[in-house]
MIPALO-528976 format. One record per residue (C-alpha): residue in one letter; x, y, z. Coordinates in steps of 0.05 Angstrom, whole numbers, m for minus. Layout:
! residues N
atom res:a | px:X | py:Y | pz:Z
...
//
This chain:
! residues 88
atom res:m | px:m414 | py:m301 | pz:m30
atom res:e | px:m377 | py:m236 | pz:m17
atom res:f | px:m302 | py:m229 | pz:m17
atom res:l | px:m259 | py:m185 | pz:27
atom res:l | px:m196 | py:m152 | pz:0
atom res:t | px:m145 | py:m127 | pz:50
atom res:i | px:m73 | py:m106 | pz:38
atom res:n | px:m18 | py:m139 | pz:78
atom res:n | px:52 | py:m114 | pz:92
atom res:k | px:82 | py:m150 | pz:31
atom res:g | px:41 | py:m109 | pz:m20
atom res:k | px:m3 | py:m169 | pz:m36
atom res:v | px:m78 | py:m174 | pz:m31
atom res:p | px:m106 | py:m238 | pz:1
atom res:i | px:m170 | py:m259 | pz:m32
atom res:i | px:m214 | py:m296 | pz:18
atom res:p | px:m288 | py:m303 | pz:33
atom res:s | px:m312 | py:m249 | pz:82
atom res:e | px:m341 | py:m303 | pz:127
atom res:r | px:m270 | py:m323 | pz:144
atom res:a | px:m236 | py:m255 | pz:145
atom res:n | px:m168 | py:m280 | pz:167
atom res:p | px:m112 | py:m254 | pz:122
atom res:l | px:m63 | py:m306 | pz:151
atom res:g | px:m107 | py:m363 | pz:126
atom res:a | px:m114 | py:m336 | pz:55
atom res:r | px:m102 | py:m388 | pz:1
atom res:y | px:m84 | py:m339 | pz:m54
atom res:q | px:m49 | py:m273 | pz:m54
atom res:m | px:m45 | py:m227 | pz:m114
atom res:t | px:4 | py:m170 | pz:m127
atom res:l | px:m27 | py:m101 | pz:m129
atom res:i | px:m23 | py:m63 | pz:m195
atom res:q | px:23 | py:m3 | pz:m189
atom res:v | px:8 | py:55 | pz:m236
atom res:k | px:44 | py:119 | pz:m252
atom res:v | px:1 | py:175 | pz:m281
atom res:e | px:38 | py:218 | pz:m330
atom res:t | px:15 | py:276 | pz:m374
atom res:n | px:m30 | py:241 | pz:m424
atom res:y | px:m24 | py:167 | pz:m406
atom res:t | px:m21 | py:119 | pz:m348
atom res:r | px:38 | py:71 | pz:m342
atom res:l | px:25 | py:2 | pz:m310
atom res:i | px:91 | py:m10 | pz:m276
atom res:n | px:86 | py:m83 | pz:m252
atom res:l | px:37 | py:m112 | pz:m302
atom res:e | px:84 | py:m171 | pz:m318
atom res:e | px:87 | py:m191 | pz:m245
atom res:v | px:11 | py:m187 | pz:m239
atom res:g | px:6 | py:m228 | pz:m303
atom res:k | px:50 | py:m282 | pz:m272
atom res:d | px:4 | py:m285 | pz:m211
atom res:l | px:m56 | py:m294 | pz:m256
atom res:a | px:m21 | py:m340 | pz:m306
atom res:r | px:m36 | py:m291 | pz:m363
atom res:l | px:7 | py:m251 | pz:m410
atom res:a | px:16 | py:m177 | pz:m393
atom res:e | px:m6 | py:m158 | pz:m463
atom res:l | px:m71 | py:m196 | pz:m453
atom res:l | px:m85 | py:m160 | pz:m388
atom res:l | px:m69 | py:m93 | pz:m420
atom res:k | px:m117 | py:m108 | pz:m477
atom res:f | px:m171 | py:m126 | pz:m426
atom res:f | px:m161 | py:m61 | pz:m388
atom res:g | px:m163 | py:m21 | pz:m452
atom res:s | px:m228 | py:m52 | pz:m474
atom res:e | px:m261 | py:m45 | pz:m405
atom res:i | px:m240 | py:27 | pz:m397
atom res:g | px:m250 | py:44 | pz:m470
atom res:c | px:m182 | py:74 | pz:m485
atom res:q | px:m122 | py:63 | pz:m530
atom res:i | px:m65 | py:20 | pz:m506
atom res:a | px:9 | py:19 | pz:m522
atom res:v | px:70 | py:m25 | pz:m508
atom res:k | px:138 | py:9 | pz:m516
atom res:k | px:203 | py:m24 | pz:m492
atom res:g | px:167 | py:m65 | pz:m439
atom res:d | px:125 | py:m6 | pz:m415
atom res:y | px:50 | py:m19 | pz:m414
atom res:m | px:9 | py:44 | pz:m422
atom res:l | px:m64 | py:65 | pz:m424
atom res:a | px:m83 | py:131 | pz:m458
atom res:g | px:m111 | py:177 | pz:m405
atom res:a | px:m102 | py:187 | pz:m330
atom res:y | px:m127 | py:130 | pz:m287
atom res:t | px:m113 | py:105 | pz:m216
atom res:a | px:m109 | py:33 | pz:m191
//
């Protein structure tokens, strides 16, 4: 089964099967990850909010992204960062 991701006006992504491509009938909506690319790292701005939507800790999500991308991660004063320049 394929899934269709579309962005609605609230900045959320409804996740629904493509057979029923109706964003109003979506059962689950997830917050989009917002990133800010800086000189030598990428800051994940709303990772805590995304973690709440997925019922996971932000640190766990950051560790997953770091291992999937293959880069170093850092947490400083509530900022979640990936070494390198990446887009969402």
